[in-house]
N, CA, C and O atoms as CSV, one atom per row, in Angstrom:
chain,resi,resn,atom,element,x,y,z
A,1,UNK,N,N,-15.274,-20.540,43.317
A,1,UNK,CA,C,-15.567,-20.285,41.917
A,1,UNK,C,C,-15.437,-18.792,41.655
A,1,UNK,O,O,-15.768,-17.968,42.507
A,2,UNK,N,N,-14.968,-18.468,40.508
A,2,UNK,CA,C,-14.761,-17.076,40.123
A,2,UNK,C,C,-16.091,-16.435,39.747
A,2,UNK,O,O,-16.940,-17.070,39.122
A,3,UNK,N,N,-16.267,-15.172,40.133
A,3,UNK,CA,C,-17.500,-14.467,39.807
A,3,UNK,C,C,-17.384,-13.705,38.487
A,3,UNK,O,O,-18.393,-13.432,37.837
A,4,UNK,N,N,-16.172,-13.365,38.094
A,4,UNK,CA,C,-15.945,-12.651,36.842
A,4,UNK,C,C,-16.174,-13.612,35.669
A,4,UNK,O,O,-15.568,-14.683,35.630
A,5,UNK,N,N,-17.039,-13.246,34.713
A,5,UNK,CA,C,-17.314,-14.150,33.585
A,5,UNK,C,C,-16.069,-14.522,32.775
A,5,UNK,O,O,-15.949,-15.656,32.312
A,6,UNK,N,N,-15.145,-13.576,32.603
A,6,UNK,CA,C,-13.925,-13.886,31.847
A,6,UNK,C,C,-13.051,-14.893,32.588
A,6,UNK,O,O,-12.472,-15.787,31.970
A,7,UNK,N,N,-12.955,-14.753,33.908
A,7,UNK,CA,C,-12.183,-15.718,34.698
A,7,UNK,C,C,-12.855,-17.083,34.716
A,7,UNK,O,O,-12.174,-18.108,34.677
A,8,UNK,N,N,-14.175,-17.109,34.774
A,8,UNK,CA,C,-14.892,-18.392,34.711
A,8,UNK,C,C,-14.591,-19.106,33.401
A,8,UNK,O,O,-14.323,-20.307,33.384
A,9,UNK,N,N,-14.638,-18.361,32.315
A,9,UNK,CA,C,-14.369,-18.930,30.990
A,9,UNK,C,C,-12.930,-19.436,30.917
A,9,UNK,O,O,-12.673,-20.530,30.413
A,10,UNK,N,N,-12.001,-18.637,31.420
A,10,UNK,CA,C,-10.597,-19.027,31.409
A,10,UNK,C,C,-10.366,-20.269,32.276
A,10,UNK,O,O,-9.600,-21.158,31.903
A,11,UNK,N,N,-11.021,-20.323,33.417
A,11,UNK,CA,C,-10.924,-21.492,34.297
A,11,UNK,C,C,-11.429,-22.736,33.581
A,11,UNK,O,O,-10.790,-23.788,33.624
A,12,UNK,N,N,-12.566,-22.613,32.931
A,12,UNK,CA,C,-13.132,-23.761,32.215
A,12,UNK,C,C,-12.177,-24.224,31.121
A,12,UNK,O,O,-11.940,-25.422,30.966
A,13,UNK,N,N,-11.630,-23.278,30.366
A,13,UNK,CA,C,-10.706,-23.633,29.287
A,13,UNK,C,C,-9.446,-24.311,29.828
A,13,UNK,O,O,-8.906,-25.216,29.192
A,14,UNK,N,N,-8.982,-23.876,30.995
A,14,UNK,CA,C,-7.775,-24.463,31.584
A,14,UNK,C,C,-8.025,-25.888,32.071
A,14,UNK,O,O,-7.130,-26.732,32.017
A,15,UNK,N,N,-9.235,-26.152,32.544
A,15,UNK,CA,C,-9.555,-27.456,33.133
A,15,UNK,C,C,-10.163,-28.451,32.145
A,15,UNK,O,O,-10.323,-29.623,32.486
A,16,UNK,N,N,-10.498,-28.026,30.960
A,16,UNK,CA,C,-11.134,-28.901,29.971
A,16,UNK,C,C,-10.368,-28.832,28.658
A,16,UNK,O,O,-10.816,-28.229,27.682
A,17,UNK,N,N,-9.207,-29.463,28.662
A,17,UNK,CA,C,-8.298,-29.383,27.528
A,17,UNK,C,C,-8.504,-30.501,26.509
A,17,UNK,O,O,-8.193,-30.325,25.331
A,18,UNK,N,N,-9.011,-31.622,26.936
A,18,UNK,CA,C,-9.203,-32.726,26.002
A,18,UNK,C,C,-8.469,-33.992,26.399
A,18,UNK,O,O,-8.854,-35.088,25.990
A,19,UNK,N,N,-7.423,-33.855,27.186
A,19,UNK,CA,C,-6.754,-35.034,27.725
A,19,UNK,C,C,-6.657,-34.865,29.234
A,19,UNK,O,O,-6.530,-33.747,29.733
A,20,UNK,N,N,-6.716,-35.965,29.951
A,20,UNK,CA,C,-6.658,-35.918,31.406
A,20,UNK,C,C,-5.366,-35.270,31.895
A,20,UNK,O,O,-5.376,-34.473,32.833
A,21,UNK,N,N,-4.249,-35.622,31.245
A,21,UNK,CA,C,-2.961,-35.085,31.653
A,21,UNK,C,C,-2.926,-33.563,31.530
A,21,UNK,O,O,-2.475,-32.869,32.442
A,22,UNK,N,N,-3.403,-33.054,30.401
A,22,UNK,CA,C,-3.426,-31.602,30.182
A,22,UNK,C,C,-4.419,-30.933,31.123
A,22,UNK,O,O,-4.143,-29.855,31.648
A,23,UNK,N,N,-5.576,-31.564,31.342
A,23,UNK,CA,C,-6.556,-31.003,32.286
A,23,UNK,C,C,-5.926,-30.810,33.660
A,23,UNK,O,O,-6.098,-29.769,34.293
A,24,UNK,N,N,-5.199,-31.821,34.110
A,24,UNK,CA,C,-4.594,-31.769,35.449
A,24,UNK,C,C,-3.478,-30.734,35.496
A,24,UNK,O,O,-3.457,-29.888,36.390
A,25,UNK,N,N,-2.557,-30.791,34.550
A,25,UNK,CA,C,-1.416,-29.881,34.592
A,25,UNK,C,C,-1.841,-28.428,34.393
A,25,UNK,O,O,-1.514,-27.569,35.211
A,26,UNK,N,N,-2.552,-28.156,33.336
A,26,UNK,CA,C,-2.893,-26.779,33.000
A,26,UNK,C,C,-3.952,-26.231,33.954
A,26,UNK,O,O,-3.881,-25.073,34.366
A,27,UNK,N,N,-4.937,-27.066,34.305
A,27,UNK,CA,C,-5.962,-26.625,35.251
A,27,UNK,C,C,-5.399,-26.339,36.627
A,27,UNK,O,O,-5.747,-25.334,37.246
A,28,UNK,N,N,-4.537,-27.208,37.107
A,28,UNK,CA,C,-3.915,-26.996,38.420
A,28,UNK,C,C,-2.997,-25.784,38.404
A,28,UNK,O,O,-2.929,-25.034,39.378
A,29,UNK,N,N,-2.304,-25.600,37.312
A,29,UNK,CA,C,-1.453,-24.421,37.163
A,29,UNK,C,C,-2.299,-23.150,37.243
A,29,UNK,O,O,-1.951,-22.208,37.956
A,30,UNK,N,N,-3.398,-23.131,36.516
A,30,UNK,CA,C,-4.308,-21.983,36.564
A,30,UNK,C,C,-4.752,-21.708,37.997
A,30,UNK,O,O,-4.667,-20.577,38.476
A,31,UNK,N,N,-5.229,-22.754,38.679
A,31,UNK,CA,C,-5.723,-22.591,40.052
A,31,UNK,C,C,-4.655,-22.018,40.981
A,31,UNK,O,O,-4.944,-21.177,41.832
A,32,UNK,N,N,-3.430,-22.479,40.809
A,32,UNK,CA,C,-2.346,-22.069,41.702
A,32,UNK,C,C,-1.862,-20.643,41.450
A,32,UNK,O,O,-1.334,-20.006,42.362
A,33,UNK,N,N,-2.032,-20.129,40.230
A,33,UNK,CA,C,-1.394,-18.855,39.889
A,33,UNK,C,C,-2.335,-17.726,39.496
A,33,UNK,O,O,-1.920,-16.567,39.518
A,34,UNK,N,N,-3.552,-18.005,39.146
A,34,UNK,CA,C,-4.433,-16.952,38.629
A,34,UNK,C,C,-4.591,-15.788,39.606
A,34,UNK,O,O,-4.748,-14.642,39.184
A,35,UNK,N,N,-4.552,-16.071,40.885
A,35,UNK,CA,C,-4.744,-15.023,41.888
A,35,UNK,C,C,-3.670,-13.958,41.905
A,35,UNK,O,O,-3.908,-12.850,42.387
A,36,UNK,N,N,-2.495,-14.267,41.391
A,36,UNK,CA,C,-1.404,-13.287,41.420
A,36,UNK,C,C,-1.082,-12.733,40.031
A,36,UNK,O,O,-0.149,-11.943,39.887
A,37,UNK,N,N,-1.833,-13.132,39.019
A,37,UNK,CA,C,-1.572,-12.652,37.670
A,37,UNK,C,C,-2.154,-11.269,37.437
A,37,UNK,O,O,-3.212,-10.922,37.962
A,38,UNK,N,N,-1.449,-10.500,36.650
A,38,UNK,CA,C,-1.970,-9.224,36.169
A,38,UNK,C,C,-2.935,-9.515,35.014
A,38,UNK,O,O,-3.042,-10.651,34.553
A,39,UNK,N,N,-3.617,-8.499,34.567
A,39,UNK,CA,C,-4.507,-8.673,33.411
A,39,UNK,C,C,-3.706,-9.108,32.188
A,39,UNK,O,O,-4.173,-9.934,31.404
A,40,UNK,N,N,-2.515,-8.562,32.021
A,40,UNK,CA,C,-1.657,-8.952,30.896
A,40,UNK,C,C,-1.269,-10.431,30.988
A,40,UNK,O,O,-1.238,-11.131,29.976
A,41,UNK,N,N,-0.976,-10.902,32.197
A,41,UNK,CA,C,-0.651,-12.317,32.392
A,41,UNK,C,C,-1.844,-13.203,32.044
A,41,UNK,O,O,-1.692,-14.229,31.381
A,42,UNK,N,N,-3.032,-12.799,32.497
A,42,UNK,CA,C,-4.238,-13.580,32.179
A,42,UNK,C,C,-4.479,-13.621,30.674
A,42,UNK,O,O,-4.847,-14.660,30.126
A,43,UNK,N,N,-4.270,-12.489,30.011
A,43,UNK,CA,C,-4.455,-12.448,28.560
A,43,UNK,C,C,-3.442,-13.329,27.841
A,43,UNK,O,O,-3.777,-14.007,26.870
A,44,UNK,N,N,-2.205,-13.317,28.320
A,44,UNK,CA,C,-1.179,-14.170,27.728
A,44,UNK,C,C,-1.523,-15.645,27.930
A,44,UNK,O,O,-1.383,-16.448,27.008
A,45,UNK,N,N,-1.969,-15.998,29.128
A,45,UNK,CA,C,-2.366,-17.373,29.404
A,45,UNK,C,C,-3.536,-17.775,28.505
A,45,UNK,O,O,-3.551,-18.879,27.961
A,46,UNK,N,N,-4.505,-16.888,28.350
A,46,UNK,CA,C,-5.651,-17.180,27.480
A,46,UNK,C,C,-5.201,-17.425,26.047
A,46,UNK,O,O,-5.711,-18.325,25.380
A,47,UNK,N,N,-4.259,-16.640,25.575
A,47,UNK,CA,C,-3.722,-16.833,24.226
A,47,UNK,C,C,-2.980,-18.159,24.132
A,47,UNK,O,O,-3.094,-18.871,23.134
A,48,UNK,N,N,-2.221,-18.488,25.170
A,48,UNK,CA,C,-1.485,-19.748,25.190
A,48,UNK,C,C,-2.441,-20.942,25.100
A,48,UNK,O,O,-2.100,-21.969,24.514
A,49,UNK,N,N,-3.629,-20.805,25.677
A,49,UNK,CA,C,-4.591,-21.900,25.641
A,49,UNK,C,C,-5.117,-22.177,24.235
A,49,UNK,O,O,-5.752,-23.207,24.007
A,50,UNK,N,N,-4.864,-21.279,23.299
A,50,UNK,CA,C,-5.234,-21.525,21.903
A,50,UNK,C,C,-4.275,-22.502,21.230
A,50,UNK,O,O,-4.556,-23.007,20.144
A,51,UNK,N,N,-3.158,-22.762,21.870
A,51,UNK,CA,C,-2.145,-23.670,21.319
A,51,UNK,C,C,-2.523,-25.127,21.614
A,51,UNK,O,O,-3.399,-25.405,22.433
A,52,UNK,N,N,-1.853,-26.027,20.939
A,52,UNK,CA,C,-2.079,-27.461,21.134
A,52,UNK,C,C,-1.560,-27.895,22.512
A,52,UNK,O,O,-0.527,-27.413,22.977
A,53,UNK,N,N,-2.287,-28.802,23.147
A,53,UNK,CA,C,-1.875,-29.305,24.461
A,53,UNK,C,C,-0.462,-29.877,24.432
A,53,UNK,O,O,0.329,-29.638,25.345
A,54,UNK,N,N,-0.150,-30.624,23.391
A,54,UNK,CA,C,1.185,-31.238,23.302
A,54,UNK,C,C,2.269,-30.172,23.292
A,54,UNK,O,O,3.335,-30.371,23.874
A,55,UNK,N,N,2.015,-29.057,22.647
A,55,UNK,CA,C,2.999,-27.977,22.625
A,55,UNK,C,C,3.147,-27.358,24.010
A,55,UNK,O,O,4.265,-27.150,24.481
A,56,UNK,N,N,2.023,-27.062,24.667
A,56,UNK,CA,C,2.063,-26.461,26.001
A,56,UNK,C,C,2.795,-27.386,26.974
A,56,UNK,O,O,3.628,-26.934,27.760
A,57,UNK,N,N,2.483,-28.672,26.920
A,57,UNK,CA,C,3.146,-29.623,27.812
A,57,UNK,C,C,4.639,-29.708,27.510
A,57,UNK,O,O,5.445,-29.846,28.430
A,58,UNK,N,N,5.016,-29.630,26.246
A,58,UNK,CA,C,6.437,-29.651,25.881
A,58,UNK,C,C,7.152,-28.414,26.402
A,58,UNK,O,O,8.288,-28.502,26.869
A,59,UNK,N,N,6.497,-27.266,26.324
A,59,UNK,CA,C,7.103,-26.039,26.849
A,59,UNK,C,C,7.227,-26.126,28.366
A,59,UNK,O,O,8.223,-25.689,28.944
A,60,UNK,N,N,6.203,-26.696,29.005
A,60,UNK,CA,C,6.200,-26.802,30.470
A,60,UNK,C,C,7.325,-27.702,30.953
A,60,UNK,O,O,7.960,-27.411,31.967
A,61,UNK,N,N,7.574,-28.777,30.248
A,61,UNK,CA,C,8.603,-29.733,30.672
A,61,UNK,C,C,9.980,-29.405,30.126
A,61,UNK,O,O,10.968,-30.029,30.512
A,62,UNK,N,N,10.051,-28.431,29.232
A,62,UNK,CA,C,11.330,-28.031,28.671
A,62,UNK,C,C,11.838,-28.914,27.552
A,62,UNK,O,O,13.007,-28.826,27.179
A,63,UNK,N,N,10.975,-29.767,27.007
A,63,UNK,CA,C,11.398,-30.623,25.901
A,63,UNK,C,C,11.307,-29.914,24.560
A,63,UNK,O,O,11.797,-30.418,23.550
A,64,UNK,N,N,10.680,-28.745,24.551
A,64,UNK,CA,C,10.632,-27.903,23.355
A,64,UNK,C,C,10.712,-26.453,23.800
A,64,UNK,O,O,10.284,-26.098,24.898
A,65,UNK,N,N,11.262,-25.633,22.936
A,65,UNK,CA,C,11.379,-24.213,23.250
A,65,UNK,C,C,10.088,-23.500,22.855
A,65,UNK,O,O,9.580,-23.681,21.749
A,66,UNK,N,N,9.571,-22.700,23.762
A,66,UNK,CA,C,8.343,-21.949,23.511
A,66,UNK,C,C,8.618,-20.791,22.563
A,66,UNK,O,O,9.722,-20.246,22.547
A,67,UNK,N,N,7.615,-20.415,21.774
A,67,UNK,CA,C,7.769,-19.236,20.928
A,67,UNK,C,C,8.060,-17.993,21.780
A,67,UNK,O,O,7.652,-17.910,22.938
A,68,UNK,N,N,8.748,-17.067,21.205
A,68,UNK,CA,C,9.143,-15.840,21.900
A,68,UNK,C,C,7.954,-15.139,22.551
A,68,UNK,O,O,8.087,-14.597,23.648
A,69,UNK,N,N,6.800,-15.140,21.898
A,69,UNK,CA,C,5.631,-14.417,22.417
A,69,UNK,C,C,5.145,-14.943,23.768
A,69,UNK,O,O,4.436,-14.234,24.482
A,70,UNK,N,N,5.514,-16.175,24.129
A,70,UNK,CA,C,5.082,-16.754,25.399
A,70,UNK,C,C,6.145,-16.690,26.495
A,70,UNK,O,O,5.862,-17.008,27.650
A,71,UNK,N,N,7.330,-16.292,26.152
A,71,UNK,CA,C,8.407,-16.258,27.142
A,71,UNK,C,C,8.172,-15.120,28.119
A,71,UNK,O,O,7.902,-13.985,27.726
A,72,UNK,N,N,8.278,-15.440,29.378
A,72,UNK,CA,C,8.061,-14.447,30.421
A,72,UNK,C,C,7.613,-15.119,31.697
A,72,UNK,O,O,7.833,-16.315,31.890
A,73,UNK,N,N,6.992,-14.360,32.559
A,73,UNK,CA,C,6.626,-14.818,33.893
A,73,UNK,C,C,5.697,-16.030,33.877
A,73,UNK,O,O,5.928,-16.994,34.607
A,74,UNK,N,N,4.655,-15.990,33.055
A,74,UNK,CA,C,3.679,-17.088,33.046
A,74,UNK,C,C,4.356,-18.394,32.636
A,74,UNK,O,O,4.151,-19.425,33.275
A,75,UNK,N,N,5.151,-18.356,31.589
A,75,UNK,CA,C,5.841,-19.566,31.148
A,75,UNK,C,C,6.841,-20.042,32.201
A,75,UNK,O,O,6.964,-21.243,32.440
A,76,UNK,N,N,7.545,-19.118,32.824
A,76,UNK,CA,C,8.487,-19.511,33.883
A,76,UNK,C,C,7.757,-20.189,35.036
A,76,UNK,O,O,8.238,-21.185,35.577
A,77,UNK,N,N,6.603,-19.655,35.413
A,77,UNK,CA,C,5.807,-20.282,36.476
A,77,UNK,C,C,5.347,-21.671,36.054
A,77,UNK,O,O,5.360,-22.604,36.857
A,78,UNK,N,N,4.943,-21.807,34.801
A,78,UNK,CA,C,4.508,-23.110,34.291
A,78,UNK,C,C,5.661,-24.103,34.331
A,78,UNK,O,O,5.464,-25.261,34.700
A,79,UNK,N,N,6.840,-23.675,33.963
A,79,UNK,CA,C,7.996,-24.560,33.967
A,79,UNK,C,C,8.456,-24.898,35.381
A,79,UNK,O,O,9.084,-25.935,35.594
A,80,UNK,N,N,8.154,-24.044,36.337
A,80,UNK,CA,C,8.557,-24.276,37.725
A,80,UNK,C,C,7.472,-24.940,38.557
A,80,UNK,O,O,7.666,-25.155,39.754
A,81,UNK,N,N,6.352,-25.266,37.963
A,81,UNK,CA,C,5.256,-25.876,38.694
A,81,UNK,C,C,5.744,-27.133,39.398
A,81,UNK,O,O,6.265,-28.045,38.757
A,82,UNK,N,N,5.579,-27.181,40.693
A,82,UNK,CA,C,6.062,-28.339,41.448
A,82,UNK,C,C,4.968,-29.002,42.267
A,82,UNK,O,O,5.248,-29.894,43.068
A,83,UNK,N,N,3.746,-28.583,42.079
A,83,UNK,CA,C,2.659,-29.197,42.820
A,83,UNK,C,C,1.438,-29.340,41.919
A,83,UNK,O,O,0.839,-28.357,41.484
A,84,UNK,N,N,1.098,-30.565,41.661
A,84,UNK,CA,C,-0.128,-30.877,40.936
A,84,UNK,C,C,-0.851,-31.930,41.766
A,84,UNK,O,O,-0.377,-33.062,41.868
A,85,UNK,N,N,-1.989,-31.580,42.360
A,85,UNK,CA,C,-2.691,-32.579,43.172
A,85,UNK,C,C,-3.164,-33.748,42.310
A,85,UNK,O,O,-3.661,-33.561,41.200
A,86,UNK,N,N,-3.006,-34.913,42.827
A,86,UNK,CA,C,-3.440,-36.113,42.107
A,86,UNK,C,C,-4.570,-36.763,42.883
A,86,UNK,O,O,-4.502,-36.917,44.102
A,87,UNK,N,N,-5.610,-37.142,42.154
A,87,UNK,CA,C,-6.713,-37.837,42.816
A,87,UNK,C,C,-6.300,-39.273,43.067
A,87,UNK,O,O,-5.561,-39.873,42.287
A,88,UNK,N,N,-6.786,-39.801,44.152
A,88,UNK,CA,C,-6.411,-41.174,44.515
A,88,UNK,C,C,-7.473,-42.152,44.094
A,88,UNK,O,O,-7.329,-43.354,44.317
């Protein structure tokens, strides 16, 4: 668990999106990448979480083009995500 209050809040927001699919995809993405993000990356991710889950999932799968403000490393990592643990 993260000790920084801002990271705790960001973790909670990533894992509690409102749909199981978004919780798994976005939460797992956060867990896998937060350790290597810069402060700017974390801020961009936090801003992205203000968007609708359907939009984020569409950007992640490439079925919709993301707004220019989100294009960059974080979005590329989201689109390249190849490991999401599934509970059995």
